[in-house]
N, C-alpha and C positions, 0 to 999 in steps of 0.2 A: 548715159541720160542724157538727154539733148540740154541745152543751155538754158539753164533756169530764168524765169520773165516773175518779174516784180509783181504780184497780183493782192487783190482784197478781197476779203468776205465781208458783206454788207448785211444785217439784218434788218427784217420790218421792223424793229424796236428802235433803229439807228445807230447800233452799235456797228463799231467797226474793225474787223481784225485783218493785219497786213500778214502777208504771208508770202511764200514763193510756188507760183505755178507751174503745174506739168500735164502733161495728155496732151487733150485737144487746145489748142487755144484762142477761144471763143468767149463770149459771155455766157453765163447760165442764169436762168432765172428759174426756180422753182421752190416746191416746201421742201424744208430742211428738215430732217429727223434724226436721230441719233440712234444707234446700232449698239447694242451692248456686247456682244459677243467675242469672245477674245480669240477665237480662227472662225475660217470661213468665208475672210473676203469675198474670194473668187464666186461660191453658190449667191452671197448678195446679192455681189452684182447684177447676176446674170439670172436672178429671180425676176420675172414677167411681172409679179406681187410688187416690186422698188420701182415698177414705171412711173418716171414721171416727177420723182423725188432724187433729191441731193443729200446724200447720206455722210454724217459726220460718226467716224469710226470713232469710240471712246476710249479702245485699246491702241495706245502710246506708238506702237511700230506696226505698220503695214507697209507688205511688199515682200517679206524677205523671204518667202520661201515661193514666190512666181505666180505664174497662172499655168495649170495643167490642161492637157484637152480633155481629158478625161471627166473632171471635175464641174464641167458648165452644167448648169440649170435649165438653160436655153439656150440655142444655137447661136444668139449673140446679146451679149451685154444689154439690160435693159433701164439701169442707172441712168440718171440725168446729168449727176456730177458727185465728186465726192471731197470731204473734208477731213483732214488727218493730221497729228501733231508730226508725225516721220516717216517718211517715206523712204523705203529701202530698195535703191535701184539694182544691186548686184545680190539676186536670191542663192540662197544655197541648196535646195533641197532637189535631190536626184531626180525627182521626176518631171520640174519646170520646163516648159517649152519656150515661154516667153516673160518678159517683166509686166507687171502690172503697169508700167506706163505706156509700156510699150502698145497695149491693147486698146487702153482709155484713147491714145490718139489714133489708131487705127479706128475706130469707133467713135470719133467726134465725141470724147466726155471729156469736159475740162475738171483738172482737181487742183486743188490748195492744199500746201504742209507748210507746217510752221508756225501755225495757228494754235491758240490756248484751248483745247479740246475742251477740258474740265471747264472751263470758264465758259464757253457756248451750251456745253451740255446741262449744267446748272441754270442759263438763260432758258433754255428748252423745256426741262424737266419744271420750272416756276410760271413762266407764263405762257408754256404751249408751245406746239410745233408752230413754224413761223415761216413765210414765205425768206427768201434769200435770193443773192445775187453775187456770183463771181464774174470779177472784172477786172481791168487792168490799173495799176495804181494811181492812174491818173485819170480815172475816169471822175466827174465832177458830181460830188454829192447829190447836189440835187435833181440832177439828171438820171442817177440811180435811185432814188427815193422813189422819183414819178413813174420809174419802169416797175418796181417792185410793186408800188399801192396799185397799179395798171393791171396786174397777172390776176389771170383766172387759171384754175387748175382744170386741166382737161375732162369733159363730162364724157369723153366714149375712150376711156382709157382700156377696157374689156376688150373692144373692139380691135384697137391698136392690137393687141397681144396674142389674141385668138386665133387660131388655125383659121386655113380659108377652104379647107376642105379636110375632109376625115383623112385618116391615117390609123396606121396598127401597129402594135407592139406586142409580139407573140413570145410564147412559152413554150417548151419542151414538154413541161409535166401538168398542161391544159386541162383544170377541171371545171374551169367557171369562164362565161363568157361576161365582160362586163364593158359597158360605155362611160366612157369618161368626159363630160361636159369641160371642155378648154376654155377656161376662165383667165387661164395666165398658169397654165399646168407645169409643175416643176418635172424633171427628167427622172428624180429618184422618187416622186409619188408613183410615176409609172413601173418604176424598177421594182419597187414595192408589191406591188399589186401581182407584176409577174412573178415575183416570190413567194406569193401566197397561192400560188396556182391559177393566176387568172390572166385569159388572152384578153386585150384591151383594144376596144376599139375609140380613138380619140375623134370628137367631133366638134366643130365649131359651137360656140357660147348660144349663136340665136336659131341652131336647130331645132325643129318643132318637135313637141312631145311625142307627135304620132309616128313621126320617121325615127325617134330614140326607140319607141317600140316595136316599130318593124323590122328591128335587128334581134330579136329576141332574146333582150341578155336576162342573165341571172340577177342584175343590181346595176344600179346606177352611181357613178361615185363625180360629186360636184367640186371641181378643184380650186385651190387659191387662187388668188388672182389682186389686181391692182384698184383703187378706185372706191368709192363711196355707191354701195350696193343697191339703195334706193334709183341710182340711175339705170339701173336695169331692169324695167316692168315688163320687158318684153319677156326675159329671160324668168325673170318670179313668176310670172303666168303659166309659161311652159313648164315650171317644175310643179307650181299646183296641180296639173294636170295630171304629173307622174305620183301625188300622192297616195300610196295604199294601194299601187298597183305593184309595185316589185320594190325589194331594199332599197332604198337611198342612205346613202353617207356622203358627208357634206364635210369639206375642211377650210378651216380658215374663211377666206371670202364665200366657199362653198357654206359653211355654216351660216351664215349672215343670210345668204340667200334663201338657201331651204327655211329659214327660219322667219321671215319677210312672207314668203310662200306661204306658209302655215295662218299668219295673220299678226306676228311679233313686229314691233318696229325697231329700228336702229337709230343710231346716233353720233356724232363725231366725238373723240375721245380729244382729250386736250393734248395729250404726247404722242398717245398711242403705246403699243409694245411692239418693238424692236427689238430682238437680241433672243440667245439660247439659254436664258435663265430663269424665266418664269416658273416658280412654283404653282403647281394646278391639282387641287384635290377632286376626286373624285368620290362624291356624295354616298354612291352606292357603296363601296368598298372602306373608306377612309382611308385609302393611299394618296401619297402624294407624288407627285412627277415633276420632274423639271422638263419645260418645255421649249421650245423654240417657237416664236411667233413674229412675225412680220403684219400688223396691220393698224391703222389708224379709225377707225368704227368699230363700234361693238353693238351688241344686241339687251336694248332695256332689259334686263330681269323682270323686271312686272308687267312687260307689255306679255309676257306666254303665257298669262291667267286666260285661259278662254281659248286657247289655240290647240289644244289636243296636245302640248309638247312640255314636258318636265323639266327642270333643270337637272342635269347631269355632276356639271362642272363646274367651280369657279377659282379663282386665281387671288390665291392668297396674299397676294400684295395690295389688288383694290377691289377686292371682292366683284369684279365684274364676270358677266355670263361669258364661262368657257364653253359651254356642253350643252345640247339638249337632244330629248330623245322621244319620239312615242311608238311605244311597245307594239298598240295595235296595228299600226299602218307600217310599220319594220323600217322606221327613218331614225337615224343617230345622226348628231353633227358635234365637230371638234372644232373652236376658236384657234386652237393652237396647232402646230404641224406634224403629224403623225410618224411622218418620213424622217424627221431632222433635216440634215444636209443643208445648212450645217446647224449643230447643236445636237442634246441629247436624242436616245434613241429610247427613251423610257416609254413613250407612246404606240409603240410598234404594234401593240398590243389591240391597237384599234383596227387593223388589217384584221385580225382574227376575228374581232367581232361580226366586220361585214362578211368574211366567208360564216361564219355560223350563222348570218341573216338567210345568204343564200341558200346553207344546206336545210334551211327549215326545221332544224334542230332544237336550235332554242333561241329566243329572241334577244336584243342586247340590252343588258342590264338587268337580264331575267333572276 
């Protein structure tokens, strides 16, 4: 590890947390959220859904198994900055190719270690997600607070992470053709579709509905991604045109986009859901799955009334909407990540439901 640099983390509420910096040696200002997963830091920092965020890792030791070329969720890390209790610069896993700190430095991502992550997590849980800044220890407080208050989250987060041109992910046992709307899609979601015998055509988020239908797909998958779904009115309008024409499956941001396209409303959560330990109940079967999640917005359950959507899943921690469906239109959504990565694989069965819709044998939740 390179020579340590004394740095500090300043929150919007004025609290200051001294620590040691590593990774990129630049200042970072963005939204600070906490991630509660015990493993999976590589998948999280490379998840496009974390674009523009500073991640506070609640597990105390980060970096101990390094970074592995095969485990990225996108070609480049997407997170803006990282905060952790203790960083291990000497990984022991036989698969690792580089240390976490090296990857952060190469991709201009600053990080800080040695702070009390439990204390900061409690602040975020009680007060809500906040803007925060990582800077040098001698940065004047007044100057830092002025910059923090002036910061506004990017309104074009989806455009930043979506592909610019279509690309393909094919499988040898192909039975279905699926178009995946790239709002910040994870590679593991594409791999799961391939596992379920789907050839996947990944298209940019602003692809018109007519172009999507021109591919003659058996179904459309709307991916996860970053930011406020209400800031993507064009995407919402195009998804509205697809309703009822073919099976639609939305995951995470895709859940929000499809729900808004049907007339529901979204809202900013106090501190969001970030981690792999959220219990979600399927209202049809009564079964509870442990799920992986990463989102700061949710759909208002009451707003589903009159949209043709019915509530299918709820979060048992805060009773928020975790899924919706419209049998008539062959449409269903999940706020959580059915592919996991990182996190439980309890919800991979949702890909089976998508396949059933495309087979036209049974509707979802029948």
